[in-house]
C-alpha positions in Angstrom: 0.1 -0.1 0.2 1.4 3.4 -0.9 1.8 5.9 1.9 -0.2 9.4 2.1 3.2 11.2 0.7 3.2 9.0 -2.1 -0.2 8.9 -2.7 -0.1 13.0 -2.7 3.0 12.6 -5.1 1.2 10.3 -7.4 -2.0 12.5 -7.5 0.1 15.5 -8.3 1.8 13.7 -11.1 -1.6 12.6 -12.7 -2.9 16.2 -12.4 0.6 17.7 -14.0 0.1 15.2 -17.1 -3.8 16.1 -17.1 -3.0 19.7 -17.3 -0.4 19.7 -20.0 -2.4 17.3 -22.3 -5.5 20.0 -22.0 -2.9 22.6 -22.8 -1.5 20.9 -25.8 -5.0 20.3 -27.1 -5.8 24.0 -26.7 -2.7 24.8 -28.7 -0.7 26.1 -25.9 2.5 24.2 -25.3 4.4 24.7 -21.7 4.9 23.1 -17.9 2.0 22.6 -15.7 2.4 25.5 -14.1 3.7 28.8 -15.1 5.6 29.0 -11.8 6.6 25.2 -11.4 10.2 24.4 -12.1 11.3 21.6 -13.9 13.0 19.9 -11.1 9.5 20.2 -9.4 7.7 18.4 -12.3 10.5 15.7 -12.7 10.5 15.9 -9.1 7.0 14.5 -9.0 6.9 11.6 -11.3 6.4 8.6 -9.2 6.9 6.1 -12.5 8.9 6.4 -15.4 7.7 7.2 -19.0 5.9 4.0 -21.1 8.1 4.9 -24.2 11.1 3.3 -25.8 14.3 3.5 -23.8 15.9 6.9 -24.4 18.5 9.0 -22.8 17.6 12.5 -23.7 20.0 15.4 -23.9 23.1 15.6 -21.7 24.0 14.2 -18.5 23.5 17.6 -16.7 20.7 18.8 -18.9 18.1 16.3 -20.1 15.3 13.5 -19.0 15.0 9.8 -19.6 12.3 7.9 -21.3 11.5 4.1 -20.6 13.4 4.3 -17.3 13.6 1.2 -15.4 14.2 0.5 -11.8 17.2 -1.8 -10.0 15.1 -4.1 -8.1 15.8 -2.9 -4.1 17.5 -6.4 -3.3 19.5 -8.6 -5.5 21.5 -11.6 -4.8 25.0 -9.2 -5.1 23.2 -5.6 -4.2 21.2 -3.6 -2.1 19.6 -0.5 -3.0 20.1 2.6 -0.7 17.7 5.5 0.2 14.9 4.1 -1.1 12.4 7.1 -0.4 14.2 9.4 -2.6 12.9 7.1 -5.5 16.3 7.9 -7.6 17.0 4.1 -8.3 15.8 4.3 -12.1 17.7 4.5 -15.3 18.3 3.4 -19.2 17.9 -0.4 -18.8 22.0 -0.3 -20.0 22.7 1.5 -17.0 20.9 -0.8 -14.6 21.9 -4.4 -16.2 25.7 -3.0 -16.1 25.3 -2.2 -12.5 24.0 -5.9 -11.9 26.6 -7.1 -14.1 29.4 -5.1 -11.8 27.5 -6.7 -8.6 27.9 -10.1 -9.9 31.2 -10.3 -11.4 33.1 -8.5 -8.6 31.2 -10.6 -6.2 32.5 -13.7 -8.0 36.2 -12.3 -9.0 37.2 -9.6 -6.7 36.3 -10.3 -3.2 33.6 -7.9 -3.0 30.9 -9.2 -1.1 28.2 -7.0 -3.3 27.3 -3.5 -3.8 25.4 -0.6 -2.3 23.8 1.1 -4.8 22.9 5.0 -4.5 21.6 7.2 -6.7 20.9 6.3 -10.2 18.3 8.8 -11.7 14.3 9.8 -11.1 12.1 7.9 -12.9 11.8 10.2 -15.7 15.2 11.9 -15.1 15.5 15.4 -15.5 16.7 18.0 -12.6 16.4 16.6 -9.3 14.6 18.7 -6.2 18.3 18.3 -4.2 21.7 16.8 -4.6 23.0 16.3 -8.2 23.3 18.6 -10.9 24.1 15.5 -13.4 22.2 12.1 -13.4 19.3 13.6 -15.6 19.7 11.1 -18.3 19.9 8.0 -16.3 23.4 7.1 -17.3 24.9 7.9 -14.0 24.8 5.6 -11.0 26.8 6.0 -7.6 28.0 3.1 -5.8 29.1 3.1 -2.2 32.5 2.2 -1.4 31.2 0.1 1.8 30.9 -3.4 1.1 27.7 -4.9 1.1 26.8 -6.5 4.6 26.1 -10.5 4.7 22.3 -9.9 5.7 19.3 -7.9 4.2 19.5 -4.1 5.5 16.1 -2.7 7.1 14.3 0.2 5.4 15.4 2.2 8.4 18.9 1.4 7.6 19.3 2.1 4.1 17.9 5.8 5.3 20.5 6.1 8.0 23.4 4.1 7.4 26.3 6.4 6.4 29.2 5.4 3.7 32.7 5.1 4.8 35.3 7.6 3.8 38.2 6.2 2.4 40.4 9.2 3.6 42.5 9.6 6.4 40.8 12.3 8.4 41.5 15.8 7.4 43.9 14.8 4.6 43.5 13.9 0.8 45.1 10.7 1.4 43.6 6.9 1.6 43.4 5.6 4.9 45.4 1.9 4.7 43.4 0.6 7.6 40.0 1.3 5.5 41.3 0.8 2.1 41.5 -3.1 0.6 42.8 -4.7 -2.6 39.1 -5.4 -3.1 38.5 -1.8 -3.3 40.8 -1.2 -6.2 39.7 -4.5 -8.1 36.0 -3.2 -7.8 37.1 -0.1 -9.4 39.5 -1.2 -12.2 36.3 -3.9 -13.2 34.1 -1.2 -13.3 36.2 1.2 -15.7 37.2 -1.9 -17.9 33.8 -2.3 -19.4 33.8 -0.8 -22.9 30.5 1.2 -22.3 31.5 2.9 -19.1 32.5 6.6 -20.3 34.5 7.5 -16.9 34.2 7.2 -13.4 34.6 9.7 -10.8 36.8 8.9 -7.4 38.5 11.4 -5.0 41.8 12.5 -6.3 43.2 10.6 -3.1 41.8 7.4 -4.5 43.0 8.0 -8.0 46.7 8.6 -6.6 46.4 5.2 -4.6 45.3 3.3 -7.5 48.1 4.9 -9.7 50.6 4.3 -7.1 49.8 0.6 -6.2 48.1 -1.2 -9.3 50.2 -3.9 -10.8 47.5 -5.2 -13.3 46.3 -4.2 -16.6 46.6 0.0 -16.5 44.6 0.4 -20.1 41.6 1.6 -18.2 43.0 3.9 -15.7 42.4 6.9 -17.7 38.5 6.6 -17.3 39.0 6.9 -13.6 38.8 10.6 -13.1 39.7 12.7 -10.0 37.0 15.1 -8.9 35.5 16.8 -5.3 33.9 14.6 -3.1 33.7 10.7 -4.1 35.5 9.5 -1.3 32.8 7.5 0.0 31.3 6.5 -3.0 32.4 6.2 -6.8 30.1 7.3 -9.6 29.6 5.6 -13.1 28.8 7.2 -15.9 28.4 5.0 -19.3 28.3 6.6 -23.1 25.3 7.1 -24.9 23.4 4.1 -26.0 24.6 2.8 -29.5 21.9 4.1 -32.1 20.3 6.3 -29.8 19.3 10.1 -31.3 19.1 13.0 -28.9 21.5 11.6 -26.3 24.9 13.8 -26.0 28.0 12.1 -25.0 30.4 13.9 -22.6 34.2 14.6 -24.3 36.1 11.2 -23.8 38.8 11.2 -21.2 42.2 12.7 -22.3 44.6 9.7 -23.4 47.1 8.0 -21.2 46.4 6.9 -17.2 46.1 10.2 -15.8 48.7 9.6 -13.4 50.7 12.6 -14.3 50.5 16.5 -13.7 46.7 16.8 -13.8 46.6 14.4 -10.9 49.0 16.5 -8.9 47.0 19.6 -9.7 44.9 18.3 -7.0 47.4 18.0 -4.3 48.2 22.2 -4.7 46.3 24.5 -3.1 44.8 25.9 -5.8 41.7 23.4 -6.3 40.8 23.8 -2.6 41.3 27.7 -2.5 37.9 29.3 -1.6 36.7 31.7 -4.4 37.8 35.2 -4.2 35.3 37.8 -3.9 34.1 40.2 -6.5 35.7 43.2 -6.8 32.1 45.2 -6.9 29.7 45.0 -4.1 26.5 44.2 -6.4 24.5 41.2 -4.9 24.8 38.2 -7.3 21.4 37.8 -9.2 19.4 35.0 -7.6 19.9 32.0 -9.5 16.8 31.0 -12.0 15.4 27.5 -11.7 15.6 25.5 -14.6 12.4 25.2 -16.6 10.7 22.5 -18.5 11.5 24.8 -21.7 15.2 25.0 -21.0 15.6 21.0 -21.6 15.3 19.4 -24.8 12.2 19.7 -26.5 11.5 15.8 -26.4 11.3 15.9 -22.6 8.0 17.4 -22.7 6.7 14.3 -24.6 8.3 12.5 -21.7 6.4 14.2 -18.9 3.3 13.8 -21.2 3.6 10.2 -21.6 1.7 7.6 -19.3 3.4 5.7 -17.0 2.9 2.0 -16.1 0.6 0.5 -13.7 3.2 -0.5 -11.0 6.9 -0.3 -10.4 6.9 -4.2 -10.6 6.5 -4.0 -14.3 9.2 -1.5 -14.7 11.9 -3.5 -12.5 14.5 -4.4 -14.7 13.2 -8.0 -15.9 12.4 -9.1 -19.4 11.8 -5.6 -21.3 8.4 -4.9 -19.8 8.5 -1.4 -21.0 8.3 -2.6 -24.8 5.5 -4.9 -23.5 3.5 -2.3 -22.0 4.0 0.2 -24.6 2.5 -2.7 -27.3 -0.5 -3.2 -25.0 -1.0 0.1 -24.8 -0.7 1.3 -28.4 -4.3 0.7 -29.4 -5.8 2.8 -26.6 -3.4 5.3 -26.8 -3.8 5.9 -30.5 -7.0 8.0 -30.4 -4.7 10.6 -28.5 -1.1 9.9 -29.7 1.0 12.9 -29.2 3.3 13.5 -32.4 6.9 11.9 -31.9 9.6 14.0 -29.8 11.6 16.3 -32.1 15.4 15.8 -31.4 16.8 18.1 -28.7 19.1 21.0 -30.0 22.6 21.6 -29.7 23.5 21.7 -25.7 26.7 23.3 -24.3 29.1 20.8 -22.6 30.9 22.2 -19.4 34.5 22.9 -19.5 36.1 21.6 -16.4 39.5 22.1 -15.1 41.1 20.2 -15.6 39.3 17.8 -17.9 37.8 15.4 -15.7 
C-alpha cells in the first residue's frame, strides 16, 4: 500500500500530465504551471514514461524515457535511500550495475554493491543533490561493501557510507582501503560502455601508486571533488539513440601525471575570491521544462505503467506495456519528440 506522501505525489503527477495534455489540445505548450520549475515537475513523477528507452540530452541537462528500476534487493546488491525514488535508469545502465555486482562478487572478493542514486523515474533535474544524473546514464555506488544480511528500510535511510580518507587529509586510509576496493574500481572502468568513473583524487593516487594489473582503463578513473565514500559510474550514450549527447572522452593516458598532481596543490581547494564590485549576485533562476531538450515535454506527458513491478529490470517490460497500450493511446497519440537542439558542454579544469 502506498504511503500518504506517495499517494499525494502520484496524484500530483496525474494532475500535472492532465493539465499539460489539456493545454496541448488547446494549442498551448508549456509546463503544468507557469511557476513550476523542471525539478518540481520531474521530482513529482513516481513512475517512468512508457516510451522506448532513450536518454535525452546531456548528463546534466536532459531527461529519461523508458526508465527501469534496479530491484531494491538482488543476490549481490542492495539499493540505498529508497525514499528518494532515484533507483531508475536507462536499461543499459541498470544491467551494467547488476553485471558489476555479480562479477565483482565472483572474481574480486567484493561481497556486493550498495547502490546509491541513479536517476529519477523520468530523469530530469532533481529537487536536491546532483546536477547530473538527469538522463539515466549515471549511478553512484558506495565504497562500503554490502553486509552479509538484508538491511532494513530504516538502515538504508540512516546508514552512512565510509570515507576512504585519513581524517583531514587527501590521502587514503590504509586501515580502511583494501585490494578488493581497487579490483572493484578497475573492473568497473574496464567495461567498454563505461565513459568515465569519478573518484576522489586521493583514491586515484592510491590506484596510480599501487595497481599492478592491466592499466589500460586507468584513464577512465577521473579525480573530482567529493567521491571519497562512493564512486560515480557514467556510461556512454547507448548506440543508435538519437538526441543523447556524450561527454568529451577523457584525455589519453593513465591520468597519473601532472593533471593528478594539480589536485594536491592549494589551487583546487582555495576558497573562491570575492568579486571586486559590491553588487549582490543575481538570484539563480530555476531550470524550466522549456530549457530542457524539447523531447522532454513528451516524456512528461507520457503515461506511466500500472506499477513499479512492471518496470523493474526483467524481460523488457517497457516494450510489452507500450505494445499493450498502443491501441488505446492511438486516438490521442502525441507527435513523436523532435530531436533536442545543441546542448553546451561544460569545460572542467583540468579535464575530468
